[in-house]
Backbone atoms as SQL, in Angstrom:
CREATE TABLE atoms (id INTEGER PRIMARY KEY, chain TEXT, resi INTEGER, resn TEXT, atom TEXT, x REAL, y REAL, z REAL);
INSERT INTO atoms VALUES
  (1, 'A', 1, 'MET', 'N', 0.936, -1.257, 0.029),
  (2, 'A', 1, 'MET', 'CA', -0.078, 0.087, 0.036),
  (3, 'A', 1, 'MET', 'C', 0.859, 1.183, 0.009),
  (4, 'A', 2, 'ILE', 'N', 0.517, 2.238, -0.662),
  (5, 'A', 2, 'ILE', 'CA', 1.192, 3.563, -0.853),
  (6, 'A', 2, 'ILE', 'C', 0.346, 4.577, -0.679),
  (7, 'A', 3, 'ALA', 'N', 0.807, 5.733, -0.207),
  (8, 'A', 3, 'ALA', 'CA', -0.091, 6.952, -0.092),
  (9, 'A', 3, 'ALA', 'C', -0.645, 7.357, -1.281),
  (10, 'A', 4, 'ASP', 'N', -1.692, 8.074, -1.379),
  (11, 'A', 4, 'ASP', 'CA', -2.331, 8.626, -2.465),
  (12, 'A', 4, 'ASP', 'C', -1.463, 9.525, -3.282),
  (13, 'A', 5, 'ARG', 'N', -0.715, 10.425, -2.451),
  (14, 'A', 5, 'ARG', 'CA', 0.141, 11.569, -2.975),
  (15, 'A', 5, 'ARG', 'C', 1.228, 10.752, -3.748),
  (16, 'A', 6, 'VAL', 'N', 1.880, 9.718, -3.279),
  (17, 'A', 6, 'VAL', 'CA', 2.916, 8.884, -3.868),
  (18, 'A', 6, 'VAL', 'C', 2.267, 8.175, -5.289),
  (19, 'A', 7, 'TYR', 'N', 1.088, 7.699, -5.009),
  (20, 'A', 7, 'TYR', 'CA', 0.417, 7.029, -6.222),
  (21, 'A', 7, 'TYR', 'C', 0.297, 7.997, -7.340),
  (22, 'A', 8, 'GLU', 'N', -0.025, 9.316, -7.083),
  (23, 'A', 8, 'GLU', 'CA', -0.375, 10.206, -7.973),
  (24, 'A', 8, 'GLU', 'C', 1.004, 10.806, -8.715),
  (25, 'A', 9, 'GLU', 'N', 1.972, 10.818, -7.942),
  (26, 'A', 9, 'GLU', 'CA', 3.347, 11.055, -8.507),
  (27, 'A', 9, 'GLU', 'C', 3.734, 9.934, -9.298),
  (28, 'A', 10, 'LEU', 'N', 3.630, 8.783, -8.876),
  (29, 'A', 10, 'LEU', 'CA', 4.008, 7.737, -9.887),
  (30, 'A', 10, 'LEU', 'C', 3.154, 7.744, -11.166),
  (31, 'A', 11, 'LYS', 'N', 1.998, 7.866, -11.101),
  (32, 'A', 11, 'LYS', 'CA', 1.064, 7.892, -12.223),
  (33, 'A', 11, 'LYS', 'C', 1.440, 9.062, -13.112),
  (34, 'A', 12, 'ARG', 'N', 1.905, 10.092, -12.541),
  (35, 'A', 12, 'ARG', 'CA', 2.223, 11.258, -13.419),
  (36, 'A', 12, 'ARG', 'C', 3.601, 10.845, -14.136),
  (37, 'A', 13, 'ALA', 'N', 4.561, 10.345, -13.376),
  (38, 'A', 13, 'ALA', 'CA', 5.845, 9.911, -13.869),
  (39, 'A', 13, 'ALA', 'C', 5.815, 8.759, -15.065),
  (40, 'A', 14, 'LYS', 'N', 4.713, 7.943, -14.751),
  (41, 'A', 14, 'LYS', 'CA', 4.468, 6.815, -15.716),
  (42, 'A', 14, 'LYS', 'C', 4.116, 7.253, -17.010),
  (43, 'A', 15, 'GLY', 'N', 3.197, 8.129, -17.089),
  (44, 'A', 15, 'GLY', 'CA', 2.438, 8.525, -18.291),
  (45, 'A', 15, 'GLY', 'C', 1.789, 7.369, -18.952),
  (46, 'A', 16, 'SER', 'N', 1.720, 7.271, -20.327),
  (47, 'A', 16, 'SER', 'CA', 0.991, 6.198, -20.908),
  (48, 'A', 16, 'SER', 'C', 1.922, 5.189, -21.537),
  (49, 'A', 17, 'ASP', 'N', 3.303, 5.456, -21.425),
  (50, 'A', 17, 'ASP', 'CA', 4.251, 4.472, -22.193),
  (51, 'A', 17, 'ASP', 'C', 5.074, 3.541, -21.293),
  (52, 'A', 18, 'LYS', 'N', 4.859, 3.910, -19.973),
  (53, 'A', 18, 'LYS', 'CA', 5.743, 3.058, -19.111),
  (54, 'A', 18, 'LYS', 'C', 4.809, 2.351, -17.935),
  (55, 'A', 19, 'SER', 'N', 5.304, 1.390, -17.320),
  (56, 'A', 19, 'SER', 'CA', 4.593, 0.683, -16.184),
  (57, 'A', 19, 'SER', 'C', 5.045, 1.254, -14.985),
  (58, 'A', 20, 'PHE', 'N', 4.271, 0.999, -13.937),
  (59, 'A', 20, 'PHE', 'CA', 4.677, 1.443, -12.668),
  (60, 'A', 20, 'PHE', 'C', 6.010, 0.840, -12.150),
  (61, 'A', 21, 'SER', 'N', 6.271, -0.641, -12.514),
  (62, 'A', 21, 'SER', 'CA', 7.395, -1.122, -12.231),
  (63, 'A', 21, 'SER', 'C', 8.669, -0.453, -12.970),
  (64, 'A', 22, 'GLU', 'N', 8.487, 0.027, -14.192),
  (65, 'A', 22, 'GLU', 'CA', 9.499, 0.612, -14.900),
  (66, 'A', 22, 'GLU', 'C', 9.790, 1.961, -14.212),
  (67, 'A', 23, 'VAL', 'N', 8.933, 2.751, -13.852),
  (68, 'A', 23, 'VAL', 'CA', 9.086, 3.903, -13.265),
  (69, 'A', 23, 'VAL', 'C', 9.880, 3.791, -11.832),
  (70, 'A', 24, 'ILE', 'N', 9.419, 2.806, -11.104),
  (71, 'A', 24, 'ILE', 'CA', 10.013, 2.500, -9.736),
  (72, 'A', 24, 'ILE', 'C', 11.609, 1.919, -10.058),
  (73, 'A', 25, 'ALA', 'N', 11.716, 1.145, -10.996),
  (74, 'A', 25, 'ALA', 'CA', 13.076, 0.595, -11.268),
  (75, 'A', 25, 'ALA', 'C', 13.941, 1.739, -11.771),
  (76, 'A', 26, 'GLU', 'N', 13.591, 2.651, -12.401),
  (77, 'A', 26, 'GLU', 'CA', 14.244, 4.009, -12.881),
  (78, 'A', 26, 'GLU', 'C', 14.637, 4.721, -11.659),
  (79, 'A', 27, 'ALA', 'N', 13.712, 4.901, -10.716),
  (80, 'A', 27, 'ALA', 'CA', 14.009, 5.769, -9.517),
  (81, 'A', 27, 'ALA', 'C', 14.995, 5.046, -8.742),
  (82, 'A', 28, 'LEU', 'N', 14.919, 3.919, -8.532),
  (83, 'A', 28, 'LEU', 'CA', 15.896, 3.124, -7.684),
  (84, 'A', 28, 'LEU', 'C', 17.238, 3.218, -8.227),
  (85, 'A', 29, 'GLU', 'N', 17.342, 3.014, -9.616),
  (86, 'A', 29, 'GLU', 'CA', 18.601, 2.914, -10.256),
  (87, 'A', 29, 'GLU', 'C', 19.233, 4.437, -10.320),
  (88, 'A', 30, 'ALA', 'N', 18.338, 5.376, -10.359),
  (89, 'A', 30, 'ALA', 'CA', 18.835, 6.657, -10.282),
  (90, 'A', 30, 'ALA', 'C', 19.457, 7.109, -8.947),
  (91, 'A', 31, 'SER', 'N', 18.862, 6.457, -7.864),
  (92, 'A', 31, 'SER', 'CA', 19.243, 6.862, -6.517),
  (93, 'A', 31, 'SER', 'C', 20.546, 5.932, -6.018),
  (94, 'A', 32, 'LYS', 'N', 21.064, 5.189, -6.859),
  (95, 'A', 32, 'LYS', 'CA', 22.334, 4.241, -6.501),
  (96, 'A', 32, 'LYS', 'C', 23.391, 5.234, -6.701),
  (97, 'A', 33, 'PRO', 'N', 24.424, 5.038, -5.734),
  (98, 'A', 33, 'PRO', 'CA', 25.718, 6.025, -5.867),
  (99, 'A', 33, 'PRO', 'C', 26.262, 5.604, -7.021),
  (100, 'A', 34, 'LYS', 'N', 26.798, 6.679, -7.851),
  (101, 'A', 34, 'LYS', 'CA', 27.576, 6.389, -9.119),
  (102, 'A', 34, 'LYS', 'C', 29.044, 6.241, -8.777),
  (103, 'A', 35, 'LYS', 'N', 29.575, 5.333, -9.740),
  (104, 'A', 35, 'LYS', 'CA', 31.117, 5.160, -9.604),
  (105, 'A', 35, 'LYS', 'C', 31.876, 6.322, -10.242),
  (106, 'A', 36, 'THR', 'N', 32.419, 7.165, -9.585),
  (107, 'A', 36, 'THR', 'CA', 33.027, 8.209, -10.085),
  (108, 'A', 36, 'THR', 'C', 34.487, 8.428, -9.663),
  (109, 'A', 37, 'ILE', 'N', 35.302, 9.105, -10.235),
  (110, 'A', 37, 'ILE', 'CA', 36.576, 9.363, -9.753),
  (111, 'A', 37, 'ILE', 'C', 36.428, 10.165, -8.220),
  (112, 'A', 38, 'ALA', 'N', 35.472, 10.948, -8.141),
  (113, 'A', 38, 'ALA', 'CA', 35.422, 11.614, -6.874),
  (114, 'A', 38, 'ALA', 'C', 35.186, 10.668, -5.735),
  (115, 'A', 39, 'GLY', 'N', 34.403, 9.582, -6.202),
  (116, 'A', 39, 'GLY', 'CA', 34.064, 8.500, -5.142),
  (117, 'A', 39, 'GLY', 'C', 35.495, 7.788, -4.704),
  (118, 'A', 40, 'VAL', 'N', 36.280, 7.682, -5.668),
  (119, 'A', 40, 'VAL', 'CA', 37.537, 6.897, -5.398),
  (120, 'A', 40, 'VAL', 'C', 38.531, 8.005, -4.631),
  (121, 'A', 41, 'LEU', 'N', 38.526, 9.185, -4.973),
  (122, 'A', 41, 'LEU', 'CA', 39.462, 10.021, -4.509),
  (123, 'A', 41, 'LEU', 'C', 39.117, 10.411, -2.983),
  (124, 'A', 42, 'LYS', 'N', 38.008, 10.212, -2.683),
  (125, 'A', 42, 'LYS', 'CA', 37.651, 10.558, -1.108),
  (126, 'A', 42, 'LYS', 'C', 38.486, 9.506, -0.174),
  (127, 'A', 43, 'TYR', 'N', 38.857, 8.448, -0.861),
  (128, 'A', 43, 'TYR', 'CA', 39.683, 7.530, -0.035),
  (129, 'A', 43, 'TYR', 'C', 41.215, 7.579, -0.324),
  (130, 'A', 44, 'ALA', 'N', 41.399, 8.478, -1.314),
  (131, 'A', 44, 'ALA', 'CA', 43.099, 8.550, -1.632),
  (132, 'A', 44, 'ALA', 'C', 43.800, 8.902, -0.335),
  (133, 'A', 45, 'GLY', 'N', 44.918, 8.309, 0.051),
  (134, 'A', 45, 'GLY', 'CA', 45.590, 8.798, 1.124),
  (135, 'A', 45, 'GLY', 'C', 45.213, 8.288, 2.473),
  (136, 'A', 46, 'ILE', 'N', 44.144, 7.553, 2.507),
  (137, 'A', 46, 'ILE', 'CA', 43.550, 7.278, 3.853),
  (138, 'A', 46, 'ILE', 'C', 44.453, 6.440, 4.621),
  (139, 'A', 47, 'LEU', 'N', 45.227, 5.625, 4.049),
  (140, 'A', 47, 'LEU', 'CA', 46.110, 4.715, 5.015),
  (141, 'A', 47, 'LEU', 'C', 47.452, 5.213, 5.121),
  (142, 'A', 48, 'LYS', 'N', 47.805, 6.432, 4.477),
  (143, 'A', 48, 'LYS', 'CA', 49.137, 6.937, 4.825),
  (144, 'A', 48, 'LYS', 'C', 49.359, 7.158, 6.331),
  (145, 'A', 49, 'GLY', 'N', 50.552, 6.651, 6.712),
  (146, 'A', 49, 'GLY', 'CA', 50.809, 6.859, 8.180),
  (147, 'A', 49, 'GLY', 'C', 50.450, 5.562, 8.955),
  (148, 'A', 50, 'ASP', 'N', 49.756, 4.734, 8.260),
  (149, 'A', 50, 'ASP', 'CA', 49.633, 3.414, 8.914),
  (150, 'A', 50, 'ASP', 'C', 50.865, 2.436, 8.799),
  (151, 'A', 51, 'THR', 'N', 51.401, 1.923, 9.934),
  (152, 'A', 51, 'THR', 'CA', 52.639, 1.267, 9.748),
  (153, 'A', 51, 'THR', 'C', 52.453, 0.001, 8.856),
  (154, 'A', 52, 'GLU', 'N', 51.398, -0.678, 8.876),
  (155, 'A', 52, 'GLU', 'CA', 51.240, -1.809, 7.998),
  (156, 'A', 52, 'GLU', 'C', 51.098, -1.391, 6.509),
  (157, 'A', 53, 'TYR', 'N', 50.494, -0.368, 6.162),
  (158, 'A', 53, 'TYR', 'CA', 50.468, 0.144, 4.794),
  (159, 'A', 53, 'TYR', 'C', 51.873, 0.544, 4.313),
  (160, 'A', 54, 'ASP', 'N', 52.561, 1.366, 5.257),
  (161, 'A', 54, 'ASP', 'CA', 53.883, 1.761, 4.919),
  (162, 'A', 54, 'ASP', 'C', 54.920, 0.574, 4.758),
  (163, 'A', 55, 'GLU', 'N', 54.870, -0.409, 5.440),
  (164, 'A', 55, 'GLU', 'CA', 55.600, -1.570, 5.170),
  (165, 'A', 55, 'GLU', 'C', 55.223, -2.288, 3.889),
  (166, 'A', 56, 'LEU', 'N', 53.909, -2.370, 3.647),
  (167, 'A', 56, 'LEU', 'CA', 53.538, -3.065, 2.366),
  (168, 'A', 56, 'LEU', 'C', 53.989, -2.119, 1.246),
  (169, 'A', 57, 'MET', 'N', 53.914, -0.998, 1.259),
  (170, 'A', 57, 'MET', 'CA', 54.472, 0.085, 0.178),
  (171, 'A', 57, 'MET', 'C', 55.796, -0.121, -0.023),
  (172, 'A', 58, 'LYS', 'N', 56.493, -0.181, 1.122),
  (173, 'A', 58, 'LYS', 'CA', 58.070, -0.436, 0.940),
  (174, 'A', 58, 'LYS', 'C', 58.382, -1.511, 0.383),
  (175, 'A', 59, 'TRP', 'N', 57.789, -2.806, 0.638),
  (176, 'A', 59, 'TRP', 'CA', 57.908, -4.037, -0.001),
  (177, 'A', 59, 'TRP', 'C', 57.605, -4.005, -1.370),
  (178, 'A', 60, 'SER', 'N', 56.502, -3.315, -1.913),
  (179, 'A', 60, 'SER', 'CA', 55.955, -3.374, -3.027),
  (180, 'A', 60, 'SER', 'C', 57.044, -2.570, -4.132),
  (181, 'A', 61, 'ARG', 'N', 57.363, -1.459, -3.497),
  (182, 'A', 61, 'ARG', 'CA', 58.334, -0.594, -4.256),
  (183, 'A', 61, 'ARG', 'C', 59.600, -1.399, -4.561),
  (184, 'A', 62, 'LYS', 'N', 60.116, -2.072, -3.520),
  (185, 'A', 62, 'LYS', 'CA', 61.386, -2.740, -3.777),
  (186, 'A', 62, 'LYS', 'C', 61.306, -3.795, -4.757),
  (187, 'A', 63, 'ARG', 'N', 60.035, -4.720, -4.751),
  (188, 'A', 63, 'ARG', 'CA', 59.690, -5.712, -5.689),
  (189, 'A', 63, 'ARG', 'C', 59.572, -5.181, -7.010),
  (190, 'A', 64, 'TRP', 'N', 58.922, -3.997, -7.181),
  (191, 'A', 64, 'TRP', 'CA', 58.631, -3.199, -8.430),
  (192, 'A', 64, 'TRP', 'C', 60.000, -2.954, -9.192),
  (193, 'A', 65, 'LYS', 'N', 60.795, -2.443, -8.241),
  (194, 'A', 65, 'LYS', 'CA', 62.105, -2.038, -8.758),
  (195, 'A', 65, 'LYS', 'C', 62.938, -3.201, -9.340),
  (196, 'A', 66, 'GLU', 'N', 62.964, -4.339, -8.511),
  (197, 'A', 66, 'GLU', 'CA', 63.527, -5.520, -8.925),
  (198, 'A', 66, 'GLU', 'C', 63.121, -5.998, -10.333),
  (199, 'A', 67, 'TRP', 'N', 61.670, -5.842, -10.487),
  (200, 'A', 67, 'TRP', 'CA', 60.950, -6.477, -11.682),
  (201, 'A', 67, 'TRP', 'C', 61.428, -5.626, -12.836),
  (202, 'A', 68, 'GLN', 'N', 61.486, -4.258, -12.526),
  (203, 'A', 68, 'GLN', 'CA', 61.954, -3.242, -13.688),
  (204, 'A', 68, 'GLN', 'C', 63.411, -3.475, -14.093),
  (205, 'A', 69, 'ASP', 'N', 64.322, -3.711, -13.170),
  (206, 'A', 69, 'ASP', 'CA', 65.583, -3.916, -13.379),
  (207, 'A', 69, 'ASP', 'C', 65.758, -5.189, -14.202),
  (208, 'A', 70, 'ARG', 'N', 65.029, -6.343, -13.783),
  (209, 'A', 70, 'ARG', 'CA', 65.193, -7.589, -14.591),
  (210, 'A', 70, 'ARG', 'C', 64.587, -7.446, -15.971),
  (211, 'A', 71, 'SER', 'N', 63.521, -6.695, -16.134),
  (212, 'A', 71, 'SER', 'CA', 62.796, -6.455, -17.404),
  (213, 'A', 71, 'SER', 'C', 63.784, -5.650, -18.265),
  (214, 'A', 72, 'TRP', 'N', 64.278, -4.677, -17.853),
  (215, 'A', 72, 'TRP', 'CA', 65.245, -3.777, -18.613),
  (216, 'A', 72, 'TRP', 'C', 66.536, -4.534, -19.020),
  (217, 'A', 73, 'LYS', 'N', 67.025, -5.308, -18.224),
  (218, 'A', 73, 'LYS', 'CA', 68.198, -6.285, -18.512),
  (219, 'A', 73, 'LYS', 'C', 67.782, -7.130, -19.692),
  (220, 'A', 74, 'LYS', 'N', 66.608, -7.716, -19.736),
  (221, 'A', 74, 'LYS', 'CA', 66.247, -8.669, -20.703),
  (222, 'A', 74, 'LYS', 'C', 66.042, -7.950, -22.054),
  (223, 'A', 75, 'SER', 'N', 65.482, -6.743, -21.993),
  (224, 'A', 75, 'SER', 'CA', 65.387, -5.993, -23.316),
  (225, 'A', 75, 'SER', 'C', 66.684, -5.467, -23.867),
  (226, 'A', 76, 'VAL', 'N', 67.842, -5.473, -23.225),
  (227, 'A', 76, 'VAL', 'CA', 69.073, -5.013, -23.722),
  (228, 'A', 76, 'VAL', 'C', 69.765, -5.901, -24.617);
């Protein structure tokens, strides 16, 4: 059951070419958070200063450099 006001709004949004289910599905889809760069950037740097993160990054940089050195030597 929905309120009369909500029903009237749905009916207006529906028009003659859509079903109520389509209107509701579109509204639900539009309300989902969008995957954007802004969504990712809000987490950028969040782990900086965390000792586990710092150790992992140190290890990763070392392995990356080793891999680059090996790859460069193979290409020469």
